[in-house]
C-alpha positions as CSV (number, residue, x, y, z in Angstrom):
1,X,148.7,109.8,154.2
2,X,148.1,111.3,150.8
3,X,148.5,109.3,147.6
4,X,151.6,111.3,146.7
5,X,153.2,110.5,150.0
6,X,152.5,106.8,149.6
7,X,154.0,106.7,146.1
8,X,157.1,108.5,147.4
9,X,157.5,106.1,150.3
10,X,157.3,103.1,148.0
11,X,159.9,104.6,145.8
12,X,162.2,105.1,148.8
13,X,161.7,101.5,149.9
14,X,162.5,100.1,146.5
15,X,165.5,102.3,146.1
16,X,166.7,101.3,149.5
17,X,166.5,97.6,148.7
18,X,168.2,98.1,145.3
19,X,171.1,100.0,146.9
20,X,171.5,97.4,149.6
21,X,171.5,94.6,147.1
22,X,174.1,96.4,145.0
23,X,176.2,97.1,148.0
24,X,176.2,93.5,149.0
25,X,177.3,92.3,145.6
26,X,179.9,95.0,145.4
27,X,181.4,94.1,148.7
28,X,182.1,90.6,147.5
29,X,183.5,91.6,144.1
30,X,185.1,95.0,144.6
31,X,185.5,96.6,148.1
32,X,186.7,99.9,146.6
33,X,183.7,100.2,144.5
34,X,181.5,99.4,147.5
35,X,182.6,102.5,149.3
36,X,181.6,104.7,146.3
37,X,178.4,102.8,145.9
38,X,177.6,103.1,149.5
39,X,178.1,106.9,149.3
40,X,176.0,107.1,146.2
41,X,173.3,105.0,147.8
42,X,173.2,107.2,150.9
43,X,172.9,110.3,148.7
44,X,170.0,108.8,146.7
45,X,168.2,107.6,149.8
46,X,168.6,111.0,151.3
47,X,167.2,112.7,148.3
48,X,164.4,110.3,148.0
49,X,163.5,110.5,151.6
50,X,163.1,114.3,151.3
51,X,160.2,113.8,148.9
52,X,157.6,112.9,151.5
53,X,158.6,116.0,153.5
54,X,158.2,118.1,150.4
55,X,154.7,116.6,149.7
56,X,153.7,117.0,153.4
57,X,154.8,120.7,153.2
58,X,153.0,121.2,149.9
59,X,149.8,119.5,151.2
60,X,150.0,121.5,154.4
61,X,150.2,124.8,152.5
62,X,147.3,123.8,150.4
63,X,145.2,122.7,153.4
64,X,146.1,126.0,155.1
65,X,145.1,128.0,152.0
66,X,141.8,126.1,151.8
67,X,141.1,126.7,155.5
68,X,141.8,130.4,155.1
69,X,139.6,130.6,152.1
70,X,136.8,128.8,153.9
71,X,137.2,131.1,156.9
72,X,137.0,134.2,154.6
73,X,133.9,132.8,152.9
74,X,132.2,132.1,156.2
75,X,133.1,135.6,157.4
76,X,131.8,137.2,154.2
77,X,128.6,135.1,154.5
78,X,128.2,136.3,158.1
79,X,128.7,139.9,157.2
80,X,126.2,139.6,154.3
81,X,123.6,138.1,156.7
82,X,124.2,140.8,159.2
83,X,124.0,143.5,156.5
84,X,120.8,141.9,155.2
85,X,119.3,141.9,158.7
86,X,120.2,145.6,159.1
87,X,118.7,146.5,155.8
88,X,115.5,144.6,156.6
89,X,115.2,146.4,159.9
90,X,115.9,149.8,158.2
91,X,113.3,149.0,155.6
92,X,110.8,148.2,158.3
93,X,111.6,151.5,160.0
94,X,111.2,153.4,156.7
95,X,107.9,151.7,156.0
96,X,106.6,152.7,159.5
97,X,107.8,156.3,158.9
98,X,106.1,156.4,155.5
99,X,102.9,155.1,157.0
100,X,103.1,157.7,159.8
101,X,103.6,160.5,157.3
102,X,100.7,159.3,155.2
103,X,98.4,159.2,158.2
104,X,99.5,162.7,159.3
105,X,98.8,164.0,155.8
106,X,95.3,162.4,155.8
107,X,94.8,164.0,159.2
108,X,95.9,167.5,158.0
109,X,93.5,167.1,155.0
110,X,90.6,166.4,157.3
111,X,90.3,162.7,156.2
112,X,89.8,161.5,159.7
113,X,88.5,158.0,158.9
114,X,91.5,157.3,156.6
115,X,93.9,158.7,159.2
116,X,92.3,156.6,162.0
117,X,92.8,153.4,159.8
118,X,96.4,154.2,159.1
119,X,97.3,155.1,162.7
120,X,95.6,151.8,163.8
121,X,97.7,149.9,161.3
122,X,100.9,151.6,162.6
123,X,100.0,150.9,166.2
124,X,99.7,147.2,165.4
125,X,103.3,147.1,164.0
126,X,104.6,147.7,167.6
127,X,107.4,150.1,166.4
128,X,108.9,153.1,168.1
129,X,106.0,155.3,167.1
130,X,103.2,153.1,168.7
131,X,102.4,155.6,171.4
132,X,102.3,158.5,168.9
133,X,100.1,156.4,166.6
134,X,97.6,155.7,169.5
135,X,97.4,159.4,170.3
136,X,96.7,160.5,166.7
137,X,94.3,157.6,166.3
138,X,92.3,158.9,169.3
139,X,92.5,162.4,167.9
140,X,91.2,161.2,164.5
141,X,88.4,159.3,166.3
142,X,87.4,162.4,168.2
143,X,87.3,164.5,165.1
144,X,85.2,161.9,163.3
145,X,82.7,162.0,166.2
146,X,83.7,158.7,167.8
147,X,84.0,160.0,171.3
148,X,83.7,156.7,173.2
149,X,86.2,155.0,170.9
150,X,88.6,157.9,171.3
151,X,88.4,157.7,175.1
152,X,89.1,153.9,174.9
153,X,92.1,154.5,172.7
154,X,93.4,157.2,175.2
155,X,93.0,154.7,178.1
156,X,94.9,152.1,176.0
157,X,97.7,154.6,175.4
158,X,98.0,155.5,179.1
159,X,98.0,151.9,180.2
160,X,100.6,150.7,177.7
161,X,102.9,153.7,177.8
162,X,102.6,155.3,181.3
163,X,105.9,157.1,180.8
164,X,105.2,158.3,177.2
165,X,105.8,161.9,176.3
166,X,102.4,161.8,174.5
167,X,100.7,161.2,177.9
168,X,100.1,165.0,178.6
169,X,98.7,165.5,175.1
170,X,96.5,162.5,175.6
171,X,95.2,163.8,178.9
172,X,94.4,167.2,177.4
173,X,92.6,165.4,174.6
174,X,90.7,163.3,177.1
175,X,89.4,166.4,178.8
176,X,88.4,167.9,175.5
177,X,86.5,164.7,174.5
178,X,84.8,164.4,177.8
179,X,83.7,168.1,177.7
180,X,82.4,167.8,174.2
181,X,80.4,164.5,174.7
182,X,77.2,164.9,172.8
183,X,78.5,167.7,170.7
184,X,78.5,166.8,166.9
185,X,81.9,166.7,165.1
186,X,82.8,170.0,163.4
187,X,84.7,169.4,160.2
188,X,84.8,173.1,159.5
189,X,86.9,173.8,162.7
190,X,90.0,174.0,160.5
191,X,89.0,177.4,159.2
192,X,88.6,178.6,162.8
193,X,92.1,177.4,163.7
194,X,93.5,179.4,160.8
195,X,91.8,182.5,162.0
196,X,93.0,181.9,165.5
197,X,96.6,181.5,164.3
198,X,96.4,184.8,162.4
199,X,95.0,186.5,165.5
200,X,97.7,185.0,167.6
201,X,100.4,186.3,165.3
202,X,98.9,189.8,165.5
203,X,98.8,189.5,169.3
204,X,102.5,188.5,169.5
205,X,103.3,191.7,167.7
206,X,101.1,194.0,169.7
207,X,101.2,192.3,173.2
208,X,104.0,189.7,173.3
209,X,103.4,188.8,176.9
210,X,99.7,187.9,176.4
211,X,100.6,186.2,173.1
212,X,103.2,184.0,174.9
213,X,100.6,182.9,177.5
214,X,98.1,182.1,174.7
215,X,100.7,180.0,172.8
216,X,101.7,178.0,175.8
217,X,98.1,177.3,176.6
218,X,97.2,176.2,173.1
219,X,100.4,174.1,172.7
220,X,99.4,172.2,175.9
221,X,95.9,171.7,174.6
222,X,94.3,169.3,172.0
223,X,94.8,171.6,169.0
224,X,95.4,170.0,165.6
225,X,99.0,169.2,164.6
226,X,98.9,171.7,161.8
227,X,97.8,174.5,164.3
228,X,100.5,173.6,166.8
229,X,103.2,173.7,164.0
230,X,102.0,177.1,163.0
231,X,102.1,178.3,166.6
232,X,105.7,177.2,166.9
233,X,106.5,179.0,163.7
234,X,105.0,182.2,165.1
235,X,107.0,181.6,168.2
236,X,110.3,181.1,166.4
237,X,109.7,184.0,164.0
238,X,109.1,186.4,166.8
239,X,112.7,186.4,167.8
240,X,112.2,187.8,171.3
241,X,114.2,186.4,174.3
242,X,111.0,184.9,175.8
243,X,110.0,183.2,172.5
244,X,113.5,181.7,172.1
245,X,113.5,180.4,175.7
246,X,110.1,178.7,175.2
247,X,111.3,177.3,171.9
248,X,114.4,175.9,173.5
249,X,112.4,174.3,176.3
250,X,110.2,172.5,173.8
251,X,113.4,171.5,171.8
252,X,114.8,170.0,175.0
253,X,111.9,167.7,175.3
254,X,109.2,169.5,177.4
255,X,106.6,168.4,175.0
256,X,105.8,165.4,172.7
257,X,108.5,164.2,170.3
258,X,106.7,165.7,167.2
259,X,106.7,169.2,168.6
260,X,110.2,168.7,169.8
261,X,111.4,167.9,166.3
262,X,109.6,171.0,165.0
263,X,111.2,173.2,167.7
264,X,114.6,171.8,166.7
265,X,113.9,172.5,163.1
266,X,112.9,176.1,163.8
267,X,116.0,176.6,166.0
268,X,118.0,175.5,162.9
269,X,116.2,178.0,160.7
270,X,115.8,181.0,163.0
271,X,118.7,180.4,165.4
272,X,121.0,182.8,163.7
273,X,121.1,186.2,161.9
274,X,118.2,187.3,159.8
275,X,118.5,186.6,156.1
276,X,120.6,183.5,156.4
277,X,117.7,181.2,155.6
278,X,116.9,182.8,152.3
279,X,120.6,182.7,151.3
280,X,120.8,179.0,152.1
281,X,117.6,178.0,150.5
282,X,118.2,180.1,147.4
283,X,121.7,178.6,147.0
284,X,120.5,175.1,147.3
285,X,117.7,175.5,144.7
286,X,119.6,177.5,142.1
287,X,122.9,175.6,142.2
288,X,122.2,171.9,142.9
289,X,124.9,170.2,145.0
290,X,127.4,173.0,144.8
291,X,124.7,175.6,145.5
292,X,123.6,173.7,148.5
293,X,127.2,173.7,149.8
294,X,127.4,177.4,149.3
295,X,124.0,178.0,150.8
296,X,124.9,175.9,153.8
297,X,128.2,177.6,154.4
298,X,126.8,181.1,153.9
299,X,123.5,180.3,155.6
300,X,122.4,181.3,159.1
301,X,125.0,181.4,161.8
302,X,123.9,180.1,165.2
303,X,124.9,181.7,168.4
304,X,127.0,179.6,170.7
305,X,124.0,179.4,173.0
306,X,121.8,177.9,170.2
307,X,124.5,175.4,169.3
308,X,124.8,174.4,172.9
309,X,121.1,173.8,173.2
310,X,121.1,171.7,170.0
311,X,124.1,169.7,171.4
312,X,122.1,169.1,174.7
313,X,119.1,168.0,172.7
314,X,121.1,165.5,170.7
315,X,122.8,164.1,173.8
316,X,119.6,163.7,175.8
317,X,117.3,162.5,172.9
318,X,116.4,158.8,172.7
319,X,114.2,159.4,169.6
320,X,116.3,158.9,166.4
321,X,114.1,161.3,164.5
322,X,114.9,164.1,167.0
323,X,118.6,163.4,166.6
324,X,118.2,163.6,162.8
325,X,116.4,166.9,163.2
326,X,119.5,168.2,165.1
327,X,121.8,167.0,162.3
328,X,119.6,168.8,159.7
329,X,119.7,172.0,161.9
330,X,123.5,171.8,161.9
331,X,123.4,171.5,158.1
332,X,121.1,174.5,157.7
333,X,123.3,176.7,159.9
334,X,126.6,175.4,158.3
335,X,127.8,174.1,161.6
336,X,130.7,171.9,160.3
337,X,132.3,171.4,163.7
338,X,129.0,170.1,165.2
339,X,128.5,167.7,162.2
340,X,132.2,166.6,162.4
341,X,131.9,165.7,166.1
342,X,128.7,163.7,165.5
343,X,130.2,161.9,162.5
344,X,133.3,161.1,164.5
345,X,131.7,159.9,167.7
346,X,128.3,158.6,166.9
347,X,127.9,154.8,167.5
348,X,124.6,154.5,165.6
349,X,125.6,153.8,162.0
350,X,122.5,155.3,160.5
351,X,123.0,158.6,162.4
352,X,126.7,158.6,161.6
353,X,126.0,158.3,157.9
354,X,123.4,161.1,158.2
355,X,126.0,163.4,159.8
356,X,128.6,162.5,157.1
357,X,126.1,163.3,154.2
358,X,125.3,166.6,155.7
359,X,128.9,167.4,156.3
360,X,129.4,167.0,152.6
361,X,126.5,169.4,151.9
362,X,128.1,172.1,154.0
363,X,131.5,171.7,152.3
364,X,133.4,170.0,155.1
365,X,136.1,168.6,152.9
366,X,138.9,168.7,155.5
367,X,136.7,167.1,158.1
368,X,135.6,164.3,155.6
369,X,139.3,163.6,154.8
370,X,140.1,163.2,158.4
371,X,137.2,160.8,158.9
372,X,138.2,158.8,155.8
373,X,141.8,158.4,157.1
374,X,140.6,157.2,160.5
375,X,137.5,155.2,159.7
376,X,138.0,151.4,159.7
377,X,134.7,150.2,158.1
378,X,134.1,150.0,154.4
379,X,130.4,150.9,154.8
380,X,131.1,154.2,156.5
381,X,134.0,155.0,154.2
382,X,131.7,154.6,151.3
383,X,129.4,157.1,152.8
384,X,132.3,159.5,153.2
385,X,132.9,159.1,149.5
386,X,129.3,160.2,149.0
387,X,130.2,163.2,151.1
388,X,133.2,164.0,148.8
389,X,130.8,163.8,145.9
390,X,128.2,166.1,147.5
391,X,131.0,168.6,148.4
392,X,132.3,168.5,144.8
393,X,135.7,167.2,145.9
394,X,136.8,165.3,142.8
395,X,140.5,165.3,143.7
396,X,139.8,163.2,146.8
397,X,137.7,160.8,144.8
398,X,140.6,160.5,142.2
399,X,143.0,159.6,145.0
400,X,140.7,156.9,146.3
401,X,140.0,155.6,142.7
402,X,143.6,155.3,141.9
403,X,145.3,154.2,145.2
404,X,142.9,152.7,147.7
405,X,143.5,149.1,148.6
406,X,139.8,148.4,148.9
407,X,138.5,147.6,145.4
408,X,134.9,148.2,146.4
409,X,135.7,151.7,147.5
410,X,137.7,152.3,144.4
411,X,134.7,151.4,142.3
412,X,132.5,153.7,144.3
413,X,134.9,156.5,143.7
414,X,135.0,155.8,140.0
415,X,131.1,155.8,139.9
416,X,131.0,159.2,141.6
417,X,133.6,160.6,139.2
418,X,131.3,159.5,136.4
419,X,128.4,161.3,137.9
420,X,130.5,164.4,138.2
421,X,131.4,164.2,134.5
422,X,135.2,163.9,135.1
423,X,135.9,162.4,131.6
424,X,139.6,163.1,131.5
425,X,140.2,161.6,134.9
426,X,138.2,158.5,134.0
427,X,140.2,158.0,130.8
428,X,143.5,158.2,132.8
429,X,142.2,155.7,135.4
430,X,141.1,153.3,132.6
431,X,144.4,153.4,130.9
432,X,146.4,152.7,134.1
433,X,144.0,150.3,135.7
434,X,144.8,146.5,135.7
435,X,141.7,145.2,137.5
436,X,139.0,144.2,135.1
437,X,136.1,145.0,137.4
438,X,137.5,148.5,137.9
439,X,137.7,149.0,134.1
440,X,134.1,147.8,133.8
441,X,133.2,150.4,136.5
442,X,134.7,153.1,134.3
443,X,132.5,151.9,131.5
444,X,129.5,152.1,133.9
445,X,130.6,155.6,134.9
446,X,130.7,156.7,131.3
447,X,127.2,155.2,130.8
448,X,125.8,156.9,133.9
449,X,127.1,160.3,132.7
450,X,125.8,159.7,129.2
451,X,129.3,159.9,127.7
452,X,128.9,157.9,124.5
453,X,131.9,159.4,122.8
454,X,134.3,158.0,125.5
455,X,132.6,154.6,125.2
456,X,133.0,154.6,121.4
457,X,136.7,155.4,121.8
458,X,137.1,152.4,124.2
459,X,135.1,150.1,121.9
460,X,137.3,151.0,118.9
461,X,140.7,150.6,120.7
462,X,140.2,148.0,123.4
463,X,142.1,144.7,122.7
464,X,140.2,142.8,125.4
465,X,137.2,141.3,123.6
466,X,135.1,141.1,126.8
467,X,135.6,144.7,127.7
468,X,134.9,145.8,124.1
469,X,131.7,143.8,124.3
470,X,130.7,145.6,127.5
471,X,131.3,149.0,125.9
472,X,129.1,148.1,122.9
473,X,126.3,146.7,125.2
474,X,126.2,150.1,127.0
475,X,126.2,152.0,123.7
476,X,123.3,149.9,122.5
477,X,121.2,151.3,125.4
478,X,122.1,155.0,124.8
479,X,120.1,157.4,122.8
480,X,123.1,159.2,121.3
481,X,124.3,160.2,117.8
482,X,127.8,159.0,118.6
483,X,126.5,155.7,119.8
484,X,124.2,155.2,116.8
485,X,126.9,156.0,114.3
486,X,129.3,153.6,115.8
487,X,126.7,150.8,116.0
488,X,125.9,151.4,112.3
489,X,129.6,151.2,111.6
490,X,129.8,147.8,113.3
491,X,126.7,146.5,111.3
492,X,128.2,147.6,108.0
493,X,131.5,145.8,108.5
């Protein structure tokens, strides 16, 4: 029982005793008065006895609110922990990818010992690229003249990953190493590879059948990654039915994952009509975000067959990097429908976000709006807002900034409007907004867009001292004539 309840009960008991005593005295002296007194006493007791129920109800409401608040805090804490865990795992994946890219770059530059060291480090991390790291480690060791070490690394790869898609490449490398035992390393072999690539390109033009046979043979052998990439480029650029069929086979996984990603990339670039690539690239370079949208929409158009192949690749792929390559190919070709289906149905949150971003780049405004209206999670909806930003859809951002029930999403929309330079819209939002954090986000948006004039206007007219202070703080960080003049005006007051 709470203190309030105890006090109330004591009051009731005291009142009850006083009323009874009064009634007893009244019964002796004046029976008529006793009747009225009894009625009055009953009323007082009834009113007094209601107080504990009131306090119980009040206490119960407070307990319920506290329990609900505690539950919300626990749920928020759990979500934050899960998000932190996701971010840590994503950071680890990105670190491994960065290490892989650095090692490949060292390999392409002929820095075999450096590449060997980086691939060994990557293999120790036991990530999804471990089998690829072991293969390229063996390749680097062979190029550096460490034949026996390379053979041991290949044996380790085959033992640890018997089902790896790098196994065929490793076996071809093993044969190459065994045949070259005793032969000194040849750091100048790179120039020979370049000559062979040029010769192969000429052969594909003059005798496509023999050229195809040579490409297939060399793709299956232990050629350098740079040489294999060039051969795929020659294959994709040729445009013949046979070339496209071979490229599609590689894209569908009949090779190692790295070549598969390259094949998917070239299907995205060369899968449509000639001249589309130049239009897409030129649009993206010359026009920033809006140019990229225009370039994507007006870029290469895939045939239904190519789109079908890419859809098959995506459905069958277990390598996230391959799936990302398909998403980028859809973007290059302006395939809004393909991106929309992935953004709508993909369960992997990272891939879903990738599809949404690329949908924004190809100008899929209607598709993004449909996704926003049906998507339940704040994280994905925030990514859709980024898609609106990339597609230049300020009107959709305004709707969210003014009307969305999720304050975090409203602030994200306001931030993007600032980056788009929508000064008039932000001013209107600021004037109508009642939430302090959202008003501060408008100030941040002005700051990000370098709009000192708007911040000065708010600093001069804002009645809220804290918001005025925030505006002045941002002006103090801006290298602007408008900001400097206003700061001097403040100092001279």
